[in-house]
C-alpha positions as CSV (number, residue, x, y, z in Angstrom):
1,X,113.3,-98.6,150.4
2,X,116.2,-97.4,152.5
3,X,116.7,-99.1,155.8
4,X,117.3,-97.3,159.1
5,X,121.0,-98.2,158.9
6,X,121.5,-96.4,155.5
7,X,119.4,-93.4,156.6
8,X,121.5,-93.2,159.8
9,X,124.7,-93.4,157.7
10,X,123.4,-90.6,155.4
11,X,122.7,-88.5,158.5
12,X,126.2,-89.2,160.0
13,X,127.9,-88.4,156.7
14,X,125.9,-85.3,155.8
15,X,127.9,-82.1,155.2
16,X,126.0,-80.6,158.2
17,X,125.9,-83.8,160.2
18,X,127.2,-84.6,163.6
19,X,130.7,-85.1,162.5
20,X,131.0,-81.3,161.7
21,X,130.8,-78.0,163.6
22,X,127.7,-77.2,161.4
23,X,125.7,-79.6,163.6
24,X,127.2,-79.0,167.0
25,X,127.2,-75.2,167.1
26,X,123.5,-74.8,166.5
27,X,122.8,-77.7,168.8
28,X,124.6,-75.9,171.7
29,X,122.8,-72.7,170.8
30,X,119.6,-74.3,171.8
31,X,120.8,-73.9,175.4
32,X,120.7,-70.1,175.0
33,X,117.2,-70.4,173.6
34,X,116.1,-72.7,176.3
35,X,117.4,-70.3,178.9
36,X,115.5,-67.4,177.3
37,X,112.3,-69.6,177.3
38,X,112.9,-70.3,181.0
39,X,113.0,-66.6,181.6
40,X,109.4,-66.2,180.4
41,X,108.2,-66.9,184.0
42,X,110.6,-64.4,185.6
43,X,109.5,-60.9,186.6
44,X,109.7,-58.4,183.7
45,X,111.8,-56.1,185.7
46,X,114.8,-58.4,185.2
47,X,114.6,-58.2,181.4
48,X,117.4,-56.3,179.8
49,X,116.8,-54.3,176.6
50,X,120.3,-54.7,175.2
51,X,120.4,-58.4,176.0
52,X,117.1,-59.2,174.4
53,X,117.8,-56.9,171.4
54,X,121.1,-58.9,170.9
55,X,119.2,-62.2,171.1
56,X,116.5,-61.1,168.7
57,X,118.9,-59.6,166.2
58,X,121.3,-62.5,166.3
59,X,118.3,-64.8,165.6
60,X,117.2,-62.7,162.6
61,X,120.6,-62.2,161.1
62,X,121.7,-65.8,161.5
63,X,118.4,-67.2,160.2
64,X,119.1,-65.5,156.9
65,X,122.8,-66.6,156.9
66,X,121.9,-70.2,157.5
67,X,119.9,-70.3,154.3
68,X,122.6,-68.9,152.1
69,X,125.6,-70.9,153.3
70,X,126.6,-74.2,151.8
71,X,125.5,-76.6,153.1
72,X,122.2,-75.1,154.0
73,X,121.8,-75.7,157.7
74,X,118.2,-76.2,158.8
75,X,119.2,-76.9,162.4
76,X,120.9,-73.5,162.5
77,X,117.9,-71.9,160.8
78,X,115.4,-73.4,163.3
79,X,117.3,-72.5,166.4
80,X,117.7,-68.9,165.2
81,X,114.0,-68.5,164.3
82,X,113.1,-69.7,167.8
83,X,115.8,-67.5,169.3
84,X,114.5,-64.4,167.4
85,X,111.0,-65.2,168.5
86,X,111.9,-65.5,172.2
87,X,113.9,-62.3,172.1
88,X,111.1,-60.4,170.4
89,X,108.6,-61.8,172.9
90,X,110.8,-60.8,175.9
91,X,111.2,-57.3,174.3
92,X,107.4,-57.0,173.9
93,X,107.0,-58.0,177.6
94,X,109.4,-55.3,178.7
95,X,107.9,-52.6,176.4
96,X,104.4,-53.3,177.6
97,X,105.6,-53.1,181.2
98,X,107.6,-49.9,180.8
99,X,105.4,-47.9,178.4
100,X,101.9,-49.3,178.8
101,X,101.4,-50.0,182.5
102,X,97.7,-49.2,182.4
103,X,97.2,-52.3,180.2
104,X,98.9,-54.5,182.7
105,X,96.7,-53.1,185.5
106,X,93.5,-53.9,183.5
107,X,94.8,-57.5,182.9
108,X,95.5,-58.0,186.6
109,X,92.0,-56.8,187.5
110,X,90.4,-59.4,185.2
């Protein structure tokens, strides 16, 4: 059975470990995703179609890329799945507000 020390060494020396850009780039990208999650509570009028389309498409495209590169980067895949999800959710909020206001009025009355 491997000890914590050997598992930690394996993590440190992994091709996508913390000694490489393959670890730090997606780790910093979590900041963008966290900011988008924080914006869930903001008014929908402040949501930008181009910005959220860029966030969603970036997430979708880079999710696929993270699975075909070598080494496979699950940290990059995870952050991009969440990024795509937050972008699509924000777009759905904006579309519901702009094109289906009657639904919003019914929800507010309940």
